[in-house]
C-alpha positions in Angstrom: 119.9 120.9 92.9 122.8 118.5 92.9 122.1 114.8 93.1 123.8 114.5 96.6 121.6 117.3 98.0 118.4 115.5 96.8 119.7 112.2 98.1 120.5 113.8 101.5 116.9 115.2 101.8 115.4 111.8 100.8 117.5 110.1 103.4 116.9 112.6 106.2 113.1 112.5 105.5 113.1 108.7 105.7 111.9 108.5 102.1 114.7 106.4 100.8 114.5 102.9 102.3 117.1 100.1 101.9 116.2 96.4 102.3 114.3 93.9 100.3 111.2 95.2 98.6 108.5 93.8 96.3 107.5 96.6 93.9 104.0 97.1 92.4 105.4 95.7 89.1 106.1 92.4 91.0 109.9 92.9 90.7 112.2 93.0 93.7 114.6 95.7 94.6 117.1 96.6 97.4 115.8 100.2 97.5 112.4 101.7 97.8 111.3 105.3 97.7 108.5 106.0 100.2 107.9 109.7 99.3 105.0 109.8 101.7 107.8 110.3 104.3 109.2 113.2 102.3 105.8 114.9 102.1 105.2 114.9 105.8 107.8 117.6 106.0 106.6 120.8 104.5 110.1 122.2 104.3 111.6 119.3 102.5 108.5 119.2 100.2 109.0 122.9 99.4 112.7 122.5 98.6 112.3 119.6 96.2 109.1 120.9 94.6 110.8 124.3 94.1 113.7 122.6 92.3 111.1 120.9 90.0 109.1 124.2 89.5 112.4 125.9 88.4 112.9 123.2 85.7 109.6 124.3 84.1 110.3 128.0 84.1 109.0 129.5 80.9 106.6 126.6 80.2 102.9 127.8 80.2 101.0 125.6 82.6 97.3 126.0 83.5 96.8 123.1 85.8 98.8 120.5 87.7 97.4 117.0 88.1 98.8 114.2 90.2 97.7 110.6 90.6 96.6 109.5 94.1 98.3 108.7 96.3 101.9 109.6 95.5 101.2 112.6 93.3 98.5 114.3 95.4 100.5 116.4 97.8 103.2 117.0 95.3 100.6 118.3 92.8 99.4 120.7 95.4 102.8 122.0 96.3 104.0 122.4 92.7 100.7 124.2 91.8 101.0 126.4 94.9 104.5 127.5 93.8 103.4 128.0 90.2 100.2 129.9 91.2 97.8 127.6 89.3 95.1 125.2 90.4 95.7 121.5 91.0 93.5 118.4 91.1 94.2 114.7 91.5 93.0 111.5 89.9 92.3 108.4 92.0 91.4 104.7 91.4 87.8 103.7 91.6 87.2 99.9 91.2 90.9 99.7 90.0 90.5 102.3 87.3 92.0 105.8 87.4 89.4 108.5 87.2 88.6 112.0 88.3 86.1 112.2 91.2 85.1 114.8 93.8 83.8 117.1 91.1 87.3 117.5 89.6 87.5 118.1 85.8 90.1 119.2 83.4 89.1 122.3 81.3 89.2 121.7 77.6 92.3 123.2 76.0 94.2 123.4 79.4 97.9 123.0 79.4 98.6 120.3 82.1 101.7 119.3 84.1 101.4 115.9 85.5 103.4 115.3 88.7 104.3 112.0 90.4 106.5 111.2 93.4 108.3 108.2 91.9 108.4 106.8 88.3 109.5 103.3 87.7 107.5 102.1 84.7 105.3 105.2 84.3 102.0 103.3 84.5 100.1 105.7 86.8 101.3 108.7 84.8 100.1 107.2 81.5 96.7 106.5 83.1 96.4 110.2 84.1 97.7 111.3 80.7 94.9 109.4 79.1 92.3 111.1 81.3 93.7 114.5 80.6 93.7 113.9 76.8 90.2 112.5 76.9 89.1 115.8 78.5 90.4 117.7 75.5 93.4 119.1 77.4 97.1 118.9 76.5 99.8 117.2 78.7 102.8 119.5 78.2 105.1 117.8 80.6 105.7 115.4 83.5 107.5 116.3 86.7 108.7 113.7 89.2 110.7 113.7 92.4 112.5 110.4 91.6 112.9 108.9 88.2 113.9 105.3 89.0 114.3 104.5 85.3 117.1 107.0 84.8 115.4 108.5 81.8 114.3 105.2 80.2 110.6 105.9 80.6 109.3 108.0 77.6 106.0 109.8 77.9 106.2 111.5 74.6 106.4 114.9 76.4 109.3 116.4 78.4 109.9 114.9 81.8 111.9 116.5 84.5 113.1 114.9 87.7 114.6 116.2 90.9 116.6 113.0 91.1 117.2 110.5 88.3 118.8 107.2 89.4 118.9 103.6 88.2 117.7 101.3 91.0 118.2 97.6 90.3 115.1 95.5 90.1 115.0 91.7 89.7 112.5 89.1 88.8 111.7 87.2 92.0 113.3 84.0 90.6 116.5 86.0 89.9 116.6 88.1 93.0 119.9 87.8 94.9 118.2 88.9 98.2 115.6 86.0 97.9 118.5 83.6 97.3 120.1 84.9 100.5 116.8 84.3 102.4 116.2 88.0 103.2 112.5 88.5 103.9 110.7 90.6 101.3 108.4 93.6 102.2 105.7 95.2 100.1 105.6 98.8 101.3 103.5 100.5 98.6 99.8 101.2 98.4 99.0 99.4 95.2 98.6 95.6 94.8 101.4 93.7 93.1 100.7 93.0 89.4 
């Protein structure tokens, strides 16, 4: 899929927001990816996840795992298209864990999916859980890589869209200096 096609779907779905945003990292940005908007549309979800699934053609994957919230629906759709099971990890008392009877089989080859990667923190937490279960993380798949390839998980990472989105420390933010009100749209608290 070409970059412009992916951007068009993200815009049409309402997933790509423009304004003044406080990210989970505490940094400020003029763009925010709210992929929950993308995943409310089964057709858009199918199209972007299909592009990602195609990027892993030939890779043996036994299980797809996504972090809650952003990776949950995506993990399901990617796993559905691959014909393998999926589960998700979620935070309990601030710590990523498997609940609801979910477990990763020892020796499983796991694809971790996430909607947006900026620093990779949630993916790393899930990777640790998978490795502690005795399974192997073989790759990471994301809808949007905001780092433009700068985040390294030590395994192959594929993205539907890779783009560098400017982020600023609050004291250096040009939007703050202009007096533009800041919004915190995500589900996680600011670090």
